[in-house]
C-alpha positions in Angstrom: -14.1 248.4 161.2 -13.5 249.0 157.4 -11.4 252.3 156.9 -9.5 251.4 153.7 -11.6 250.8 150.3 -8.8 249.1 147.9 -8.6 248.6 144.8 -7.2 246.7 142.1 -6.9 248.5 138.4 -7.3 246.4 135.0 -11.0 244.3 135.3 -11.4 246.1 138.6 -11.8 249.4 138.7 -11.2 249.9 135.3 -13.9 248.8 133.0 -12.5 246.4 129.5 -11.9 249.7 127.8 -9.4 250.6 130.6 -12.3 253.1 131.8 -14.1 254.9 135.2 -17.2 255.3 135.2 -18.7 258.5 135.7 -20.6 256.1 138.1 -17.6 254.6 140.1 -15.9 257.6 140.5 -18.6 259.5 142.3 -19.6 256.6 144.8 -15.4 256.3 145.3 -15.1 260.1 145.8 -18.5 260.3 148.1 -16.9 258.1 150.5 -13.2 259.5 150.5 -15.1 262.6 151.0 -17.0 260.6 154.2 -13.6 260.3 155.4 -12.5 256.2 154.4 -9.2 256.3 152.9 -9.3 255.0 149.4 -6.2 252.8 148.0 -5.8 252.8 144.0 -3.5 249.3 144.2 -1.8 248.5 141.0 1.3 246.7 139.1 1.0 249.5 136.7 3.3 252.6 137.1 2.6 256.2 137.6 2.3 257.7 134.7 0.5 254.5 133.5 -1.1 254.7 136.2 -1.8 258.4 135.0 -2.7 257.7 131.8 -6.5 255.8 131.9 -7.6 256.9 135.7 -7.9 260.9 137.5 -6.2 260.2 140.3 -7.9 262.3 142.9 -11.0 260.0 143.5 -7.9 257.7 145.8 -6.1 258.9 149.1 -3.2 256.9 147.5 -1.9 254.1 144.8 0.6 251.9 145.4 2.4 251.6 142.2 4.4 248.7 140.6 2.3 245.8 142.8 4.3 247.4 145.5 7.4 248.9 145.1 6.4 252.7 146.2 3.0 254.4 147.4 2.1 257.9 145.9 -0.2 260.4 148.2 -1.6 261.7 145.9 -2.7 265.2 147.4 0.8 265.6 148.4 1.3 264.7 144.8 4.5 262.6 146.6 5.9 259.2 145.9 7.4 257.4 148.7 10.4 254.3 147.4 9.5 251.1 149.8 12.3 249.0 147.9 13.8 248.1 144.0 15.5 246.1 142.4 19.5 245.3 141.5 19.9 245.9 138.4 22.8 243.8 138.6 20.1 241.4 139.5 17.6 242.8 136.7 21.1 242.0 134.2 22.0 238.7 135.1 18.5 237.2 135.0 18.2 238.9 131.7 21.0 236.9 130.5 19.9 233.5 132.0 16.9 233.6 129.6 17.3 235.5 127.3 16.7 232.8 124.6 14.1 231.5 126.0 11.8 234.9 126.4 10.6 236.9 123.3 10.5 241.0 125.2 11.3 242.0 128.9 10.0 244.9 130.4 12.0 247.2 133.5 10.0 249.6 134.2 10.3 252.4 136.6 8.3 254.7 138.7 7.1 256.3 135.9 8.3 253.9 132.2 8.5 250.7 131.2 11.3 250.6 128.8 10.2 247.4 126.8 12.6 245.4 124.5 9.2 244.8 122.0 7.2 247.8 121.2 3.8 246.5 119.6 2.8 249.8 117.3 -0.1 250.5 119.1 1.7 251.5 122.3 2.2 255.2 121.3 2.7 256.6 125.2 5.6 259.0 126.1 6.4 256.6 129.1 6.6 253.3 126.9 10.2 253.3 125.6 11.3 250.9 123.1 15.3 249.9 124.1 17.5 246.8 122.7 19.0 246.2 125.8 18.8 246.3 129.8 22.4 248.6 129.4 19.8 251.0 127.7 17.8 251.7 130.7 18.8 255.0 133.2 16.4 254.8 135.9 15.9 252.9 138.6 14.3 249.9 138.1 11.2 248.8 140.5 9.9 246.0 138.7 10.3 243.1 135.7 7.9 241.3 133.0 9.5 238.4 131.2 7.2 237.1 128.5 8.1 233.5 127.7 8.0 232.1 124.4 6.4 229.5 126.0 4.9 228.7 128.6 5.0 225.0 129.3 7.6 225.3 132.0 6.9 228.9 133.3 6.9 227.4 137.3 10.2 225.7 136.9 11.2 229.2 136.3 9.7 231.3 138.6 11.3 228.7 141.3 14.7 228.9 139.1 14.1 232.7 139.8 13.1 232.7 143.3 16.2 229.7 144.8 19.4 231.8 142.4 18.5 235.5 142.8 16.8 237.8 146.4 13.9 238.5 145.0 10.0 237.7 144.2 9.0 236.0 141.4 5.6 235.6 140.3 3.0 234.4 137.2 0.7 237.2 136.1 -2.4 236.6 134.7 -5.4 239.4 134.2 -9.0 238.0 134.2 -9.4 238.4 130.6 -6.5 237.2 129.0 -5.2 233.4 129.3 -1.8 234.3 128.6 0.5 234.5 131.2 3.8 236.3 132.3 6.3 236.7 134.9 6.8 239.0 137.4 9.9 239.8 139.4 9.6 242.3 142.7 12.2 243.2 145.3 12.6 240.3 147.3 9.3 240.5 150.2 7.5 243.0 148.0 3.6 242.5 146.8 0.5 244.6 146.4 -0.3 243.2 150.2 2.8 243.9 151.5 2.2 247.3 151.4 -1.2 247.9 151.8 -0.3 246.0 155.3 2.2 248.4 155.6 -0.1 251.8 154.5 -2.4 250.3 156.8 0.8 250.7 159.5 1.4 253.9 158.8 -2.3 254.9 159.5 -2.7 253.1 162.6 -4.6 250.3 161.2 -4.2 246.7 160.5 -5.3 244.6 156.6 -8.5 243.8 158.9 -9.4 247.5 158.8 -9.9 246.9 154.7 -12.0 246.3 152.2 -10.0 245.0 148.7 -11.3 244.0 145.7 -9.5 242.3 142.6 -9.6 239.8 139.4 -6.3 238.5 138.5 -3.8 237.0 140.3 -1.4 239.2 142.1 -4.6 239.8 143.9 -4.8 236.6 145.2 -2.8 237.4 148.1 -4.9 240.3 149.5 -7.7 238.6 148.3 -6.7 236.0 151.2 -5.6 238.9 154.0 -8.2 242.1 153.8 -10.1 242.0 156.5 -12.5 242.1 153.6 -10.8 240.6 150.1 -14.0 240.9 147.4 -13.6 239.5 143.6 -14.8 240.8 141.3 -17.6 238.8 138.9 -15.7 238.6 135.8 -12.6 237.4 138.5 -10.2 234.4 137.5 -11.6 231.3 139.0 -9.1 230.6 142.4 -9.6 234.4 143.0 -13.0 233.8 143.1 -12.0 230.4 145.7 -10.2 232.8 148.1 -12.5 236.0 148.3 -14.7 236.2 151.0 -17.6 237.1 148.5 -17.9 238.1 145.2 -19.8 241.7 143.5 -20.8 242.6 139.8 -18.2 242.9 137.2 -15.7 245.6 136.6 -17.8 246.3 133.1 -21.0 246.5 135.7 -19.3 248.8 138.7 -19.2 246.3 140.9 -17.1 248.0 143.0 -18.7 251.0 143.3 -22.0 249.8 143.8 -20.8 246.7 146.1 -19.0 249.2 148.1 -22.6 251.2 148.5 -25.0 248.3 149.1 -22.3 247.2 152.3 -21.7 250.1 154.1 -25.3 251.9 153.0 -26.7 248.5 155.2 -24.0 248.6 157.8 -24.7 252.4 158.5 -28.4 251.2 158.8 -28.2 248.1 160.3 -24.8 248.5 162.7 -23.4 244.6 160.7 -19.6 247.4 160.1 -18.4 250.1 162.7 -18.9 252.9 160.6 -16.2 256.0 160.5 
């Protein structure tokens, strides 16, 4: 039944200090070698994903909440969809006075109107205005001065533009911000597309997540598993809950479920 093992990055396969433990690397590599399709599913860009993780433990990495599928072995990224630069400009102008900063994300880079001194990474590029972005835009982030009306702003953006605007929150922070993806595109739709390319469906996928952008995939995967540190809303829609990201929750769950299935035949194993 389960042939794809997919997982979020931050606060899921990554520990709190943004690393993948040696144990998790060992387990993911083991099951990749057994023939399972191992997929990272993240809001990060390709350069950002490479910065925190050796991607060789995966077969594929879904980037920017679904705009690209990176084939690790081929070192190739398939573009699923992009934002219209004119739409990004209009949204920026509309909410300029309400925002602390904007991020415009390409396949590899983040163009940011505000860059903290501690963020010293080559793929984080400080800009003053969207006109300085010289690449296709995959995803856009808006950080508001006040979040009291964040739902109304999300709804206004979705009603006026052909995009998918949603509220994002990680499990380790109370901070919320707006993410804007191409219309009809998110982590779930792109993993479903990847499943189809392999003659599979989401029913054949286990997915682990913790944050708001994981909810739809947690709900629709064959087995949606919330991390022990996940937001309450993620846990409420999951089929099961594992240990936290700092306790190798993904790797230990995979080992327990798949080893049990091999002995008890509860799941169909490759």
